[in-house]
N, C-alpha and C positions, 0 to 999 in steps of 0.2 A: 440859588448859582447857575450859571450853563455852560453843561461840555462847550467847552474849545473848541473841538469838533461837528462837532452834531449837533450843538447853539439849542438843542433839547431842555428846555429846566426840569432839576429838580438834582440827587443828593450824588458831590462827585467824588469818583472812585482814585482815582487815582494821577496825577499828573496833570490836574487840568481836564479831566476825561471825567465820561461814565463809564458805569463797566463796562455797559457792552462794546461803547470804542473801545479800549483800553484790551479789551482778551482778542477784539481785532485783528493788533500787533504783539501778540504777547499770547504767545504758549506753555505750557508747563508739564505735556509729556512730551513723549518722543521715541519711534521703534522702527522696525528692522519692518520690511514690506514683506522682505520672506525670509519664513522662518522652517527653515527642514527638523524634517524631527521620526527620530527612528525607529518603527513595531516590529517587531518579532511576531514574523508570517504563522509562526506551529501556536505558540502563543500567546499573541494579542498584546505583549506588555508592549511598555512604552520608555524609552533608554530621557533620562534628565540625566543630563552630562554625563556622567562617567557610570551611570548607575541606571541599573533595567527593575522598574517598580511595572504592579500590575495597578496599579491605580489608575482614574479614566480617562482619559483624551481629556475631558474638561481642565479636569484635575492639573493634570502633566501642564497642560496647557497655558493654564497659572502661574505659571512655575518658574516657564518659560519663557512667559511673558515681566515677571517678577527679576528674573536673570538679565530678562535685553534690553529693555526698555530702561530708560531715564526716566525720573517720576520727582520733578521739583521741592523741593525739601521744604518750602512755600507751601506744598497745597499739603494742607493739616485733612487727617481720616483720611485716606485712599485708599476708594475700592477698585475692585477690577472686578468689568460683567463681560461674557464674553457674546456675542450670537453666533452659528457657524455655517454654515453649508456644504456640505460633502458632494464634492466632484473629482471623480476616478478616483486616481492619483494624487490631491489636492487636496484643501480645505479650503473654502472662502472663508474666511474669518472680522467682520467686525467688535474691534475692540475699545472698550468703551469705560476711561477712564472718568471716575471724578471722587472732589474733594473740594474742603474749602477755602478758600481766600476772600483775609478780614473779615471771617463771620459770610459771606455769599457764597453761595454753591454754586461749582464750575464743573464743563459738565466738557471733557474730551471725546475722539473719537478717530478710531483708526482705520486703514481696512489690512487686510495680512491676509496673505499665501500664506499655508499648509503645506508646504510636499514632505510627504508617506514616505521615506526613505524606508524599504526591506531590509531587513539584518537580522539574520540569529544569536538571541539574547545569550546570554553566558550559563543558566537551563538548561536553555532548550539542549547547546550544543555540548554540554553533563552528562546531558542525556542519550544524546545520536553516540557516545562516544562510549556505553556502559558503566558509565560515574559512578563508581556506591563505596559510601561508607562502613554498612553494618550489611549481617545477612539472619533475617529472621527467618529463621528453620521449628517447622508447627511441624511434634510426631505428636505418639502415643505408646503407653506402655505397651508391653507383650502385642502391641494390636496393631492391624494399620487405621488412619483414616476410613471412614465412611465416602465417600459421595455427597451425601448431605454435608456433613461436620468439612468439607474441603471446601463445596461452593458455601456454605456459613460463614467460618475462617475468610475468607476471601474478600468476600463483600461487605464483611466486617473491618479489614485492615482499611482495606478501597473505599470506604466512611471515614475512617479514621484519617488517611490522609488526607481526603478532601475535606473536610472541616478546617486539619488543623494550619493548607496551603489560604479557607475561607477568612483563617484569622492572625495570617500575615505571613506565615512561615510560602515564600514565597520558591524559595530553593530544595524544600522538600518535593520528591519525587520516587518515584518503583520504575527503576530501572529494567527492572525482571524479575519471572515471578515463572515456579513450578511443580507440578508434582516430582517430589522425590524420595525417596525413599519409603513409599507406603503416608508419606508425609507432602509439606508445600513451605517453599522454599521462597521469602520475598527477601529483595535485592534494592534497601535503598535509600536513596542520598548522602543522609546526616545521622548520624550512631547517636547522636541526643534523642531527637525521633522514635527513631526506629525501638533505642530501650522504653519507651515510656508505650507504641502502639505494642511489643513484646505484654507487659504491664495489663496493657487496657485488657488486649487480649483473653491473657491468666486470671481478670478479673471475672469475666465474665464464663470461661469454659474448664479453669482451676490448673491443678497444672504447678511445676516445680522449671526454673529460670536457671540455667547457667550457659558463664560465661567463658569467652574464648577472647583471644586477640593476633592480627599478626599482623610482625612490621614488615610496613610496605615500602619503607623511604626514607624520604630528608625532604619537610616544604617548612623554607624560611628559618634553615636552620635547625629545625625542631623531626624526632622520630615523624611521624606520622603509622597509627594504629588501623587494619580496619578491622572491624569487632564481628564477633557472631553474637549471638542469643539466641540459645537453644531452647525451649520452650515444648515439657516431656510433659500431655497430657497425663489422666487415670490412666487404668484401664477399661474401665467402665466412663461410663457415660449415663445422658438423662434418656430416664425410659427404661430404664435395664432392673428386672427383680434381682436383686439378691441374698445373701443370708450372711448372717454378722452375729455371731455371739447366739447361737443356737437360736436366732429368727430368724424372718424371712420380710422385707422390706424392699418400697420400691424409691427409685430415683426421681425425688422431683424436677430437684435442680440443683448444677452445680456454682457458685461463685465465689472468685478471693479464697478458696481455698475448704469450704466450705462446705457439705456435702447436706441436701439435703430431702430430708426421703420421708415416705411412713409408713410401719410400722403394720404390718398386714392381721393380724391379729387381734387387736385393740383398735386399729388406725388412728394408732397416735403418732405425732409432726416430731420431729429427732433432727437434729446434725451433727452431724462426725467433721474432723476433719479426714482434708486424706489421706495424708499418711497414717489415720489411725486402719479405716480400711482400702489401706494399699494394696492388698493382697486377697482381696477378700472374692468366694466365690458367687463367679455372674451367674446368673439360672437362664440369665431369657431376656427376648423382650417381647414382643407383640404374640407372637407364634405362640406364651402364653396363654395371653386373654381369648375366651371363649365368654359368647353370647350364649343367652339362655333363657326360657322362657321361667316367668315367674309364673306357680302354680299356686302356692298361698303363701300369706304368710301371720307372724303375729305379733306383739309387743316382743317380745325376745330373738323367735328364731322365726328364718323363711326359710322355703322347698320353690327347686326348683327343677326343670326337667331338658333334659341334652336333644336339641328340636331334630337330631340328628338319630340317636341308639335312644328315645325314649326315656331313658333311665334319669328318674331320679334324688338329686342330694336334697337332703336334708341339714341348714348348717347355721349357729346363733351368731347372731348379728354382733358386728364388734361396737354396734354404738342405738344404743335410744333412738331408733329412725323406721322411716316406712316410705317404700316407694310406691311411685304414682302409676309407673309402668307400666307394662307388659316383660319383658324381657329387661334381666340388668345384665353385668358385667361378671365377668366373675376370672379368678385366675387357677391353672391348675400345676399344680409345682410340688412335687415327688408324694405325690399321690393325694397331698392336702387339694383342695378348693377355697380360696379366699373369698372373698366376698372385694367388691372393687366400687370407687364412692361414686355419686351417681350426681350430676345438676338436679334429677326430678326424684331428688333425696330429701327427704322432709327430717328437721331435726322434731324430736320429742321433746 
C-alpha cells in the first residue's frame, strides 16, 4: 500500500499515511518552555510544589516535568530523560519523552529553560531562627568532662546527625552547641531524633538518661513540649585504674552500661554493671603506668628494673607468658607493682 502523503510504498500507520507522515502532524506531549525552580542558597535543597527536598536536581526536575507536561494517554510506557547545561542562574534543558504508539516507538524533544530562584527553605529558616525541640545535655558524675571526651562526644553527635540526614531526615539539624557546667549541650531540631542520639551516646559511653519536658505553647490546637535529655556519664572512664571488692582493675571499655575490665592480679577479663561499681575508688590513669627494663624471666616470674632508680623488682607472672622486648610496662598502685599486658607477650 502507498502513503497518501508521501507516496512511499509500505505499511500504513493511521489515516492512510505512513508513521513518518503521521508524526509530522501529531504530537503526544507538550509542556512549558520556561520552568521556575526554587533553590535554597544555604543548603541546596529544591522546592517541588510546596515541599522542600534534598533530592538531586535531575530527580526534582523530572517530577516537575511529570507535573507540568501533558503526555497523551495514547503513548504507552512513557519515559522521560533530560540533557541539561548550566548557564549562570538558568539551566538549558532538552526534555526527551519516549513511548510506544500502536507498538511503534515514538520520541519527542522539547527545549526548556529552568530559571533558578533563590529562596530560603523551611529548614534553614528554622535553623537561623534558633528553632529546637530538644536539648541533649551530657555531664559526668562528680567530675567535669575532659577535653578529649568533649571532642569525641561532639564528633560522635555530628556524625550521628549527618548519618540521619543522609538517610532522609532533612528536618534534623543542630541549632547550637556549647560547653555548659563541665559538660556539653546540643540543641536539636527534632525531639525524637534527639532521644535516639542520646541513647547512641549512652551505648558508647555508658551512663544514665533522665528526661524532662517544658510546655512552650500551642500548635494546631495541641500542647507543644520541648524535651531535655540529660545523660549523666559515670565518674570513671576508659583507661582508669580502679579498686573494687579487694582487687584492682583496669577499665578497657564502657558500652551499654557495661564496664569491661581487666583484673590486674591474674589478667582475668570481667564485666560489671555501671551501677555495680558506681561508687568505686578511682586510683588514677596513665600517671600510674611506668616503663621498666626487663632483667630476666622464668616460666612463672619476671625481674624488672626501674631505669631511673636502678631498683629491681621481682613479680609473679599473671599468666604463663614470655616477653620478647627489653622493656615492659607496669602499674604502681598502693606500693604494689602490677605487670601490664603487652602486644609482644606470647602465651605459652
